[in-house]
N, C-alpha and C positions, 0 to 999 in steps of 0.2 A: 381340403381346399387350401388352407394356410400352408400345409407342407408343400403342396404343388407350387404355390406362389414363391415360397422361400427357395425351393430348388431352382425355379426360373430365374430369380434374382441372383443366386449364386453363380449360375451358368453365364448370365449376362455380364456380371461383374468380372468373371474369369475371362470372358471374351474381350472386354474392355482393357483388362490388364495386359492381355497378349498384344492388343493393338498398340497400347502405350509403350510396349517393349520394342516396337518396330518404328523406325524413322524412315520416311520416304522422301527422297531428294532427287533432284536432277543430276547434280554433280557432287561427288565426294572428293575433296582434296585432303590429302594426308601428309603431314610433315611440318614441323615447326622450324622451317628454314626460310631464307629469303625467297627462294623459288616458290615455296608453298604459299607464302603471303601473296606474292604476285599472282599466282594462279587462282587463288581463292577470291581475291578482290576483283580480278578481271572477269572471272566467270560470273560473279554476281552482277557486276556492272554491265555485262553483256546480256543480262536478262534471264539467266538460269537460276532456279532455286538451288542454292549451294550450301553444303555443309562443310565446314572446315574443321577437321579433326586434328588438333595440334599434337595430341599424345603428350601434352605437357600441361603445366598448371595455368599457363597463359600464353598469349602471343608474344614471344620474346626471342626471335631469331637473332643470331649474331651477324651483323652487317659488316661489310668491308668497303674499302675505297671503290672497288669496282661496281658497287651497288648505288653509288651516289647519283649518277646520271638518271637512273630509273626512279629513284626516290624524288629527285628534283622534278621529273616529269609528272609523276603521280600527284605530288603535292600541289604543283601549279594547276594541273587539270582539275583537281578536287576543289581547291580554294577559289579558283576563278568561277566555278559553278556556284559555290556558296555565296560569293560576293555578288553575283548577278541576282540571286534570290533576295538577298538582304539589302541590295542597293548601297552597300558600304563602299566608300571611296578609297579608304586605306586598305592595303593588302600586305600580307606577309610574303608574297611571291618573290619579292626582291631579296629576301633574306636567304643567306646561304645555309645549306643543310650540313650539320655535322653529325658524326656517327653516334655521339652521346645522346642526341635527341631523336635519332631515327626511329627507335623502338616506340617512343611515345607518339610520334607522328603516325606510325602504322597502326598502333592500337586505336588512336582517335578515329582514323578513317575506317578501320575494320568494324568498329563498334557502331558506326552510323550508316554503312552501306546497306541499301535495300537488298533483299533476297539472300543475305549472308547470315547463316546460323553458326555460331562458334560452339564447338564441342571440345571441352578440355579434359585432360587427365583420364582418357580412356585409351585402351590398347587393343589393337586388332588381334583376334585369335584365329580366325578362319575366313577365307574368301572363296565363294563358289559362284559359278555362272548362273544367271537367272534370266533366261530368254536372251534378249539383246544386251541386257544390263548385268548387274552383279548384286549378290547378297553378301553383306559383311557381318560377321558375328564378333562382338566385342567380348572381352574376358569377363565382364560383369553379366553377360547373358543377353544384353540388348542387341538388336539387329538393325542394320541399315540397308534398305533397298535403294539402289541408285542406278541411274541410266549409264553413268560414266564414272570411272575412277581415275584420279590423277595421283600418281605416286611421286611425291616430292620429298620423301624422306631422305635423310642424309646418305644412307647406304642402300636406297631402293629396297627396303625390307619387304614391301608388298610384292614386288617382282620376285624376290627370293621365295616368298610363301607359295607363289604360283610356279616356282622352279623355272623361271625364264632365264635362259642363257643370254645375258645382255650383249656379249661379244658377237653373237650370231643374230640376235633379234633386231638390233638397231645398227645403223651404219650411215656414214657420209662419204660417198665417193668424191674425192677432191683432187684438184690439179695443183701441184706445188707452185707452178709458174704463176697462175692466176686463177684462184678458186672461183672467181666470178665469171670466168669464161666457160660457161657450161649452161645447158638448158635447165639445170636444176635451180639456177638462180630464180627462175620464174615461179617456183613453188617455195621460195625462201620464207621462213617464219621468224627467224631470229638470227643473231650473229655471234661469232666467237673468234677465237684465235687458233690458227693452224700452227702447230709447233714445228719449227724447222731446225736444221743443223746450225751449229755455232751460235746457239742462244737467240736465234732470229725467230720472228713470228710474222704471220700474215693474216690479215682480216679474212674471215671465211663466212659464207652463208650457210645456214642450217636448215635443211628441208624437213618435211614431216616424217620422213623415214627415221629420223633421229629421235622422235618422240613416240612413235607408234610401233610397238614390238610386233613383228610379223607373227600372225596366227592368234593374236589376242585382241579381239574386237572390243572397242570402247574401253580400252585400258591404255592410259597415257603415262609415260615416264618423263622425269626431268633429270637426266644424268649429269653428273659433274664433269665427266670426260667421255668423249665419243671418239675412239680411235686416237688420231693425232690432234683432234680439235677439242679445245676447252671452251665451252659456251659461256656467254655472259648470262649468269644464272637467273637473274630476275627477268631479263628479256625472254629467256627460254620459258620461265614460269608463266609469264604473261601470254606467250604463244600457246602453252598447254591449256591454260584457262580458257582462252578464246576458242580453241578447237573443241574442248569439252562442252562449253556453253552452246556452241553450234549444234553438236550432236544431240544434246538434251532438249534444246529449244525446238529443233526441227524434227525430233524423234527419228533420227537417222543414226548411222554408224560412222566410225572413223574411216571405213573403206570408201565412203561416198561423200566426203566433205567437199564443199565448193571452195577451192583454194582462194579464188578471188574474193569471195564474201568474207572469209576469215582474214585475209590480208587487209581488206578494206576496213574491217572492224579494228584491227590492230593499229592501222594508220589513224583512224578516228580517235584513238586513245593515245596518240603521240608516240607510238612505237617507231623506232628507226630500223628499218629492215635492210637498208643499204647505207652504211655510214660513209658517204662521200666526204673526202677530206677537203674538197673545195666548195661545198655547199652547206651553208649554215642552216641550222634547224629553224632559225627565225626568218629565213628567206620566204617571201610571200608565195613563191612557187615551189616550196619544199615538197608538198604532197605530189605535185605533178612530176617532179624528178624521181621520187620514190616509185610512183606508178610506172613511169617510163622505164626505169631500171629493171623493175620486176617483170616487165613485158619482154625484155631482151631485144627490143628493136634496135637500140643503140649500144654498142659495146663500150665498156670502160677500160681503163688501164690501171696497172699497179705501179705505185711510186714508192721509193724507199725513203723512210724517215727514221734515221737512226737504225735500230735493230728491228723495226716494224715495217712491213710492206702494207701500204694503205691503198684504198680504192679511190680513184680519181675520175670524175666525170669529164674534166677538161672543158669547162664552160666556155673558154675563150677560143678554143680550137675551131677549125673549119671541117666541112664534110665533103667527101667526093661521091660521085655517082656510084663508083665501084663498091665502096664499103657499104652502101645502103641497098644495093640491088638485091643481094641474097636474102637479108632479113625481111625486106619489103615483100619479096616474092612469097615467103613463108606465110605472111599475114594476108597479103592482098595480091592475088595472082594478076589482077587487072593492071597493077602498077607496072608490070614488065613491058607493056606496050609503050608506056611513057618513057621508060629507060631506053627502049630501042630507038626512040625518036630524039632523045636528049642525052648526048654523050659528053657534056661539059665535065671537065675534071673536078672543079670545085663549084659547089652549088651557091648561087646568089639567092637573095631574098625572093627575087622574081621567079627563079627556078623552083624554089621550095613551095611557093604559093601555087605555081602551076601544077606541081606534083600533087598537092593536097586537093586542088580543084578536080584533077583528073581521077584520082583514086576515090575520093568521096563523092564523085559526081555532083560537084557544086559549080555554080556559075560565077560570073564576074562580081556578083555581090559579095563573095567571100573575100576578094582582094580589098574591097572597100571596108569590109568589117574588120579585117586585120589592120589596115592602115589607121582606122579611127581608134582602135583599141590598143595600138602599139604601146603607148605610154600609160594609158589609164587602166585598161583591163589586164594587160600582160606585164605591166610594171617594167618595161624595158627603158634603160637610160640612153640607149643608142638612137641614132637618127634612122627613120624609115626611108630606105633608098633601095629600090628594086634592083639596081645594078651592083650593090655592095654584096660581098661574100657573106652569107649568113653564118652566124656562130652556132656552135653546138648547143649552147644554152637556148638561143632563140628558136632553133629548129625543134629542140626537144619539147619546149613548152607549147609550141604551136602544134606539134604532132600529137601530144597528149590531148589537146583540145579537139582537134579536127579529125584525127585518125583513130583515136581512142584504142590503142593496142591493148591496154590493160583490161578492157572489157571482153577480150577473147579468153574464154575459159581454158584452163590447163589442168592436167591430171597431176597426181602426186609426184610423178617423175619429171614434171615440167614440159610434157608434150602438149602441143596445142590441140584443143578439142573442137572439132567442127561439126 
């Protein structure tokens, strides 16, 4: 009897040892890089159980000047949340970030983020598909079962293990004249710079096709270069972490992600998906402009600033019926009846409200609601006058509120889904 008990104990302990050898996680982020840090922190903050395999002794990526804006955003978001908890009046959010202290800042945040497990000094030996997810074997024998992998290593070493041809697997179709004049803007997840001739650059939007290699479900990469486009690496890492968290949280795959939900999560965590040169991030309507730009309802223009072509919303400009007719038709076919009856070249505030009322099937109460909220709700400094030409800024903010084009779903290629 004692022998049988001993044998049972040995087998039980052996089973426990095997279990201890396997880590189960929703998202596995690999790479001690700025992009890896951004992906791991964002994935955890978005609610997914996340393991961050640094393959190093600690979290100590080398940051550069290009990372400062992201570091500023994450620091402010994190410490504002902590300040609300502790009710402390003083804050460090006004303090500028320097590169020497950036690593300490990230370590501090990474050590305290819920859902984030740090795994140091381990190297991946093998990756195999495991249903919808993946099984990763480390050189020490330990295994990690994960729903999604994010390869944020410096040279995309995991993609190399899987023999992914990055030149064929990821891409960004771009237009040199205006990279934002494309339906792909609707699925934009991050930004970067399109490298042009004569040392010139143009702001570019980066769609999911740049992060999700074709044919490799639930495997996400954060490349340093995609064709002619050089991404803002921490912004791209944040996008990768958000996509990964979505797949893990909703038990789905990278093929079926809801673009609008992912973009909404990014905007909730201070991501800048369209870096308008004439709209400050502190603008009270900043999120509305981002949503409107991502919808594609109103086109933007490119303006030259030194050797960089920047994207401009043109807040003070006006709108014509002709430039709105086609995009409005794509979203709201009913609106074409209004355009057939209203042929004014430049839209007035009265014209815009009439269009909103007709398209959204609202009554005269909408006009009163807009007038009463002109300065309070919408934060407009201008006078409410139905006969005055409406500015692009005014139309955009009102359209985001009453037409809600951002709520119309899009696929990975930016096509509207009805």
